[in-house]
N, C-alpha and C positions, 0 to 999 in steps of 0.2 A: 470851815475856812482857816481856823487856827492850825489844824493838822497840816494843811497845804503849805503854810508859811513855815511851819516847823520842818517839813520835809526837805527844805532847801539847806538845812544845816549840814555841815561837814561831817557831823557824827551820825552814823546811820544806826548803830546799836551801842548803847551804853549800859553795862551791867555792873551793879554795885553789890558787893558781899553776897552773892547768890549762894544760897544753900538749899539743898533738896534732900530730905530723908523720906524713906519709905517704911511705913508700919513701925515707927519708933526705932528702927535699926540705925546703924552708923550712916552718916551722910554719904550719899552717892556723889554729891558735889558739896564742897565745903568752902564757903566764903570766897567764891571766885569773883574777881572784878576784872573787867576788860572794856575796851573802847574800840569799835570797828569804824573807821572813817570811810567816807565815800571814796570809791575807786580802789580800795584795798582788797587783796585776796588774803583771807585769814584762815588758818587751819588749826583745828585741834588735834593733837597727836597724843597717843597714849595706848596702853595695852587694853585688851578687853576688860570690861567692868570698871574702867577708870572714870566713867561718867560722861563721856563725850556725847552720846545720844541724849541723855537726860539734859545736859547743857544746851544742845540744839533745840530741844523741845521747849525749854524755858525761854530761850532767845526768840523763838518764834511764836510765843504766846499759846502754845498747845497745852502746857501744864504750867501750874503756878509754883513758884519757888516756896519753900517752907519758910524762908527769910530771905531778905534782900529784895531788890527790885530791878527791873529791866525797862529801858526806854527804847522804843523802835521809831526812828525818825522823830524823835521828841515826844512820842505818845507813850504814856505809862501803860505797861501790859496789864496792870490791875484795873484800869479804867474800862468798865464794860461798854461805854460809849465809843471807845476807840478801837475795839477789837476788830471790827469789819475793815476799818482803814488799815490797820496793821496787817491783817491777812491779805488784803489786796496789794499791799506794798512789798510783799515778800514772795519770792518764788521758792517753794518748799519742796525739796526731795527728801521724803522720809526714809528711814532704813528699809522698810518694806514699801515697795513702789506703789501698790494699791490700784493697779490698772484694772479695767473691766476686761476679763479674758474673752468673753463672748463678743466683744465689740472690736471693730477694726481699729487700727492705729489712728486713722483719721477721725473716727467717731469718738475715740477716747478724748482726743484733743478738742473736738468740737463740743463734747459734753462739758469738759472743764473750762473751755473758753467762754461758754454761755454762762457758767456759774460766776465767772468774773465779769460778766456784762459785755463781753466783746460781741461785735456784729459778726455775722457769718462771713462777710467779706474780709474783715480783719483776721478772723480765725484762719480762713483759707490762705491768705498772704503769709501769715506768721507760720502756719503749719508747713506750708511749701518751703519756706525759707529754712526752718529748723530741721525738718526731716531730710531735706537735700544736704544740709551741712553735716548731718549725721549719717548720710549715705544710705537712707532707708526710705526715700520718697517712693520709689518703685514698689514698696511693700505697704504703702499706706492703706490699701483696700483688703489687706489680709488681717484675719482676726489675731489678736494678741496671743491666743492660746497656741498659735503655730510658730511663735517667735522663740529664738533662743534667749537665755537669760540676758546675754549682752544687748540684744536688740530690744528687749523689754526695757532694759535700763536706758537705752537712748530714748525711747518714747517717754519714759518717766521724766528724764532731764528735760526734753522738749516741752512736756506739760508744765514743768516748773517755770520755764522761761516764756511760755506762750503769751502771757499778759504783759510782757516787757517790764517786770518789776524793777525798782531801783536797787533792790538787794535779793541775793540768792543765798539760801541756806540749804546746803547739800550734804546729806548724811552718806558717806561712802559713795560718792558718785561714780567712781571707777570700779566698783564691785561688779564682777562678771564680765567686765570688758576685756577684750584681748589687748595686747600692748598697743597696736596701731590705733584701736578705737579710743583707748584711754588717752593717747597722745593727741588725737583729734579733739576730744572733749576738753582737755587742758588747753590747747591752742584756742579753741573756741571761746572758753572762758576768759582767757587773756585778751582776745580780740574784743569781746563785749566790754571789758574794763576800759580798753583804749577808746572805744566808741562812746563811753560814758554811760 
């Protein structure tokens, strides 16, 4: 119940003094602090190796920082009691999409939707809406292994949005998309922000 009350906060993600080192080497991320508010579109920009993916993994509670802390919707990512609520509150698109190649686009969404506790009717409605928006509804029954990189990316973004999370964390979401598809995705994200 406390997590639900906290979820109404204007601050979706608050990171304080985040640091992450690997095997005692120099920090991949060094004392990063940031606040992402509800309705904001926030981007991390930098060259390869700058720590962007590491930062996103810490913000989404997939790895722990070496120092500092993160709160997602008011829940500390170090609190094991809150991890499930954090993960259900986030739509995560990792650097590697992680789709099941032998499943169809629809079955991939159905599988991940069920992991989030969605009913089959909700999955069907959301899948139709998202795959139509990304112009691949007509390919829903084709196996992922037959898709281009850009089409796989669209399915992965749809998977991140399927459970209608209040916060999306997208690692290079337009990677592999042609310019028109990238524009469609950017416009869709802006529309989602407007809709709340």
